[in-house]
C-alpha positions, -999 to +999 in steps of 0.1 A: +698-255-788+677-285-789+678-317-768+663-350-777+657-378-754+644-413-762+629-438-738+610-471-738+635-495-753+641-530-738+641-567-744+609-583-757+601-616-772+592-620-808+556-610-814+556-586-785+552-548-784+571-517-773+562-481-772+591-458-777+589-421-766+610-392-775+608-357-761+624-326-776+632-295-756+649-262-759+647-238-787+621-256-808+609-243-841+571-238-846+573-263-874+596-293-873+598-330-881+603-358-857+617-389-871+626-424-858+656-440-872+674-474-863+708-488-866+713-526-863+750-538-856+770-537-888+743-519-907+736-484-917+712-461-899+678-462-916+647-442-915+617-460-898+591-434-895+585-396-894+558-371-885+554-334-892+541-308-867+506-310-883+504-347-880+514-358-915+532-391-911+551-418-930+561-452-920+585-471-941+572-502-959+595-526-941+575-519-908+542-507-922+513-524-906+534-531-875+547-498-864+528-465-859+541-431-851+521-404-833+528-370-819+518-348-790+527-313-799+516-299-764+543-322-749+568-319-777+567-357-778+567-384-805+558-421-800+567-451-819+543-480-812+559-512-823+538-543-825+545-578-838+581-573-832+606-596-850+643-604-842+653-584-872+638-552-855+666-555-831+686-522-833+694-489-814+664-466-822+672-430-826+648-400-826+656-369-845+643-334-844+647-319-879+639-284-888+662-280-919+696-293-931+713-269-908+692-275-877+687-309-865+693-329-834+698-367-826+689-383-793+714-408-777+693-437-788+674-466-771+683-502-775+655-526-787+662-562-786+638-589-799+645-624-789+633-654-810 
């Protein structure tokens, strides 16, 4: 069983920065993806960024240039550095451990609120 815990959310003014952290623990595969999703009120959950065990990463176009994903395999941690935040970035941010379609785990989410 895998547990995923996010941290680092909060309230920030537009133009500010936040660094989200996510730690995975338990029965971790030797190769797995760690992804960040977000869900704004009334909207579907959407992928923000993802990174593999060997550091191959992808950031979705709508946050590219502002958000950066990184990973510390020794600590089983993934980070989402969010800069130049906008009010439309307000959402609950979720971290996901993903090994395959039958082996994935969501965290409980962390709230990010960007005030204008």
